[in-house]
Every structure is written in C-alpha cells, then in structure tokens.
N, C-alpha and C positions, 0 to 999 in steps of 0.2 A: 293228324286231324284233332282239333280241340273244338270247344264250343263256348260262346260268350252270351250273356244275357244281362239285361238291366232295365231300369225304368226310373222315372222322376215323379215327383209330387204325389206322394202316397201316404196313407195313414201308417204310422209306425207300428201299429198293432198287427198289420198284415204284411209289413215290409219284407222282413227276412223269410217269413213263412211263404210268401208268394214267390220270392226269388228262388228259394230252395225247390219249390214245386216246378218252376220254370226250368231250372238246371237239371232236375231229376228226369225231366222229359227228354233231354238231350244227353243223358249220361253215356250213351253208346259212343258219342263223339270223343269222350274223355274218361276212360275207365280208371285212370291212375290217381287222380286227385281232384279236389274242388276247393274253391276259395271265394270269399265274399268281402265286400267293403261297402260302406255307406257314409255319406256326408251331406248335411243340409237337405235331407229328404231324397237324395239321389242314391240309388242302389246299383251296384255292378257285381257280377260274379262270373265264374268260368268253370268249365270241366276240362281237365288236362289229359292229353296223351303225351307222355314224356318222350321227346326226341333229342333235344339238346339240353345239356346241363341237367341231367335227370335228378341229381341229388339236391341242387340248390335253386332250381328254376321254377319252384311252385309260385302260383299267382294268387292274388294280385301281388305285383312288385311295387314297392313304394320308393319315392324319391328320398334322398338322404335327409331332407328336412321334414319329411312326412306330409308335405302339402299335397302331393299328387300320387295317384295310383293308376295302374294300367292292368287291363285284362286283354288278352291277345290270342288270336287263332291264326296260325300260319307259320311261315319260316322265312327268315331274312338271311339270304345267302352271303351277303357281304358284311355281316355284323362285326366280324373281326376287324375289318378295315375301318368301319365306323368307330369301333372302340379305340383304335389307335389315334384317330383324330380327336376323340373326346378326351383321351388321356393327355395328349399334347396341350389341349386347352384347359387342363387342370381338373377335369371331371373324374371323380372316384368311381371305379367299376368294381362292384362287389361279387358279381357272379360271372359265369361264362354263358349267360343266357342271352339270346337275341331279343328277348322281351325287354330286358334292362337297357339294351342299346337303343330301342325305340323311344323309351321314356326319356333317357338322358339326351338323345338327339333332339327331341321336342323341346326340352328345357334349354338346350344350348342354342339351337338355331330357329326355334319357333315353328309355325305350321309348315313352312316351305322345306323343312328338313325332309319331308316325305319324298321329295324328289331324289334324295340320296339313296333311298332304299331299293335294293334288288331282291325281289322275293314275291311271295303271295301272302296276303294278310287281310285281316279285319280286326280292328282293335278299338278300344274306348279308353280314354284317359280322363279320370275324374279329378276335379279341382276341389279340395276340401275347404277352401275359403268361401266358396259360394255355391257348390254343388253343380257347377257347369260341366259340360262334357265336350270332349274333342273326339270325334269318330272318323274313321277312315277305312277305305277299301282299296285293294290293289288295282293296278292299271287295267287289267283285263277282266276283273271280277271273278277270279278263280275261287276265292274264298267267299262263301255265301254270307250275306248280311241283310236282314229284313228289319223294317221298322214301322211303327204305328205312331202317328203324331196328330192328335186331335185335342183341340181346346188347350193347347200349350203343354200337354203331357206327352212325353216320349217314352215308348216301350220298344226295345230292340232285342234282337237275338240272331243267332246263326241259323235258326229254323223257325218256320211259321208256327209249328205245333207248340213251341215254347211260348210264343207271344200270346196265343189264345188261352194259355193257362192263367193269364192275368185276369182278375175278375172284372175289369172295366172294358175288356175287349169282347165285342159281340161276335158270335160265329155266324156271320151272314155271307152268303154266296154272292160274289160279284158277277151277276148275270150278264153284264155287258161284255164279259170276256169269254163266255162259253163258246161263242161262235169262232173266236180266234183259236181257242184250244182245238176245236174240231177240224179247223182248216190247217193249222200248223203243227198240231199234236203237242203243243206247249203254249204257255202264256208269255209273250214277250214283255219285257220290263217297260216302265217301272211297276205296273200293276200286277196283282196276283189274283187268284180265284177267290180270295177273301176280301171283303170290303174293308177299306182303310188300312190294309197291310200292304206295304210297298217294298220293292227291292231297292236297297241302297245303291245308288248309281256307281258303277266302276269308275276308277280314276278321279274320285272325289273325296274330299274331306268335308266334314260339317261341324259347326260349333253350335251347341245348344246353350243358351243363356237367357234366363228370365222367361222361359217358355217359348222363345223364338229359335227356330232351327234354320241356320243359314248354310247353304252349300257353296263349295268352291271347287271348281275343276282344276286339277293340277297337272294334267297330261292329256294331250290330244294327238292322234295319229297324223292329223293334217299339218302339225307343226314340226314333225320330224324332218330333219335336214335331208334333202334329196342326195342320193349317191352321185358322186362326180366322176368315178373311175369307169373303166371299161368292164366288159363282161367277165373276163378272166380274173381281174382284180376283185370284182364283186364275188365271184365264186370262192376265191381264196379267203376273202374276208368272212363270208358266210360260214365256211368250214371252221374257221377259227372260233367264231362266236358260238357256233353250234356245239363244238367240243367243250368249250369253256362252260356253256350253259348246262350241258349234261353232267360235267364234273361237279359243278357247284351244287347240283341237286342230290349228290351223294353224301352231302354233309349231314351226318346223323350218328348218334351214339347207339342206335338200334340197327338191326340188319336191314339192308336195302336190296330190293330186287327189281325186276322189270316185267311188264307184260310184253309178250312177243307173239304176234300173229303171223309173222312171215311176210307181211306187207312192207311197203317202202318205209313208212313212218317209224314203226316200232323197230324194224331191222336197222335203220340208221342210228337210232338211239342206242340199241344194244351193242352195235358195232363200236360206237364211240365209247360207251362205258367199258367195254371189254379191253380197250387199249390201256386203261388206267387201273382197272380192278386188280388188286393184289391176290385175291382169291377168286375161285370160280363164281361168276355172277349167277345168281339163281333167277331163272326165267320161267314164265308160266303162259300157257295158251289154253284155249277152250275150243272144243269141237262138239259134234253131234253124232259121232260114230258113223259117218257116211263119207263117201269118196270125195265129195266137194267141200268138206270143211277145212279149217285152217291148220289143224294139228299137224298134218303131214308136212306142209311147207314150213311151219314153225320149227318142227323137229330138224328138218334139213338145215335151216339157218343156225339153229342151236349147235348142231354138229360141226358146222364150219367155224363158228365163232368160239366154240369150246365152252359153252355155258352149261350149268347144272339145270337141265330143263325138265319140266313136269307138264304133261298133257292132261287136261281135265276134260271129262266127258259130261256134257249137259244132256240129261234125258228127261222124260216126261215127269218124273218124280219132283223135279224142281218147281213145278207149278204149285205144289203144296205150300211153298214159301211165298206165294204171291201176296197174301195179306201183309206179311211182315215186310216184304220189299216195298210195297206201296206206302206203308207207314213211314219207312225211312226216306222215301222220295220227297216227302213234304208236299210237293205239288205233283199231280199226275203228269206223266210223260208218256205219250202214245207211241212207244217204241218197244217192240219185243226184245230188244237187246238187253233190257234190264234183267232178264232171266239168266242168260249165260254170263253176264257180267257179275251177277251176284255169286254164281257158282265159282267163277274165276277168283274173285276177291276173297271169298271164304277159304278156298284152298290155299291161296297165297299167304293169308294171314297166319296160317299154321307155321310158316317158316320165316317170314319177314314182317316187319312193321311198316316199312315205307316201300312204295313201288313207283317206278316211273312208267309212263305210258305215252302212246302217240296221240293222245287227245289234243285237239286244237291245231294240228298241223294243216288240215284242210283249210281252216279259216285263215291262217297266217300266210300260207303258200298258194292260195287260190286253187286248192285241189278239186274243187267242184266244177271248175270251168274247163 
C-alpha cells in the first residue's frame, strides 16, 4: 500500500509546502520513502511502502529523456512480461520495479497500454513539457483515488483527507448524500460526503490538459467474451485462473501471508497458496472468544493445510481505537467489522507486509444470491 497526491495550477510559494502537507497526512500508507516532482505548475508526490525492487524502486521514476515522471500506488503482477516486450522493442529498463514498466509501457504504446496491465493500481504520469497529467485506476477500483476538479484546477490523492489539506478546498459536507449513507451505510460513487470531492471511476483513465479533464473507459464487464464451453470445461478453466491469480499475488520482496476465516472464500485462497508456498504460509483469523466465532473453523482449516496460523481475539478494548480507525477510513462505513479487521490487520503486520484475503469474492461469484 502506497499513497499518491498532486495538484495543478498553484502559486509556487505554497506548491511544495502544500504537497508535503498532503503527503504527510497519508504517511501511514507509505512509511518507507517519499518523493516529489513539479513541472509547469503541476505537482505530484507519493509515499512508498516498498514491496518490489526495494532498493531502486523509489518514486517518482523518470523517463530516460527526463520528460515524464510517474507516481504509483499498487502492484502490477505481469510487469516482467511487459518488460520483456519493452526490451524487444528497444526500451531500456533500469530497475526491477513495476512502476518503471507502467511508465515505459505508456511511452511505447500510448494510453491503451493500460489494457495490458494485470494488477491493482492508481497512478499519475506528469509531462514536463506542458504540465499535463495522465491518471488511471484499475478495473475494479481496488486502489483508491479521489479528485477535486473545480474551475480548471485538479487536486487528487489516494485519500480525501489529503485533498482537504489543500488551501483551496473547502471542507463542506455533501448533505445530498447523507440519506444514502444512512440507507446503504456507505456513499456510492462517484460522489463522497465532501462537496466537490469525487471518486475517480474504476476502469478509467483521464487526461488533464489546459484545465480540461477528459475521462476514457478502457474496460467494461459487458464486453467480456461469453464462455463457449460446457460446465466441466468452465470449472477446469476457473480453477486454472484462480490458482494463477493467487500465485501472481505472492509476488513480493517482503513476507506475504493470508487472512483465513475458515469460510469458503479464504479457505480456497489459502488452499491454492499452500500448493506453491515453499515455506509454511502464515495465516491469521480473528474471533471474539465465544463458541460461534470463526477462530475454531479457521484453526481446523489451518491444521489441514499445514499453515503457520495465529488466532487473534477481538475484545471490548478494541473500541478505544475507534477514533483512529475512523480517521483511516476516510469516509465513514456503517459496519462494525471495522473493529475486528483492525485487530486482525494490526496482528498480521507484525509478521508480514502483504496479505491476501477473500474480499470481493461475493461480488464476482454472486455470493449474495
């Protein structure tokens, strides 16, 4: 997890000061490093959590001619394959960072290169010739990206709290969305609970030039080719894709683990990971010290799959952390699961830097129906 921020059209006297304040607000997303760049009045910066190419992957990363720079939050799972294609085309690759792969891919193939990416991402590419920006977000919107675009000025970041650090952004509640929050317990996109701060749409890239922000949708579920085989062939194909996807997400120079509830989603993931893991996979579950919680089932699955498992207990003391948890949520989410998830993530962070989980399975596999 990293964080990016930036803005256009601002007084140079407050430019880098404002950018540093914005990045300081999201320092928890990237404790390892920070970087800045500016051209033609456009500022970009990032906070980094080092996962791939820890030594040489600091950002921004610049093109060989110095014209372009990139700040990036996420992970590209097929960046090595992209690098091979780039090298065949004569592109020089200086790092082992997936960030550089994105930048060179953009320079080699243009905006449509984004269709080649397999991963989760939110990034901004700055053109030093005119201060224009190319921004993009992954297909399902896994990585957060918010923006404010008023009177030709763009301010963007991985978190809302960073955007409102900019002196031109007013902290005004979007009262029209309060009823939706109480009904759904969250605010559906593109709007947020803050006026003029919007969620950058998933599966889109945008180009900002001369104050105009133009969006382009690069992927739609409706255009996915329908499966032509029978059920058994579909099951076999799904299994292959599932195992490959789990394995790709183990790509890291830092320790990787998994959340394990004992339910179908996380059990399937941990089972897949255990097939390929050279060492005992570290897994984590959370419960409430009562007979109906998930820890017992999770421990049974862990014993069967042979993982190094830790059961965490969430008790009443966790509520002391509620102000801190709400601060990191950015927007309020009316779901008590934020408390045990905080306890689970905090315990896991002591042993691993990256975790896989079963989030999103219900949406993709129609688990609610």
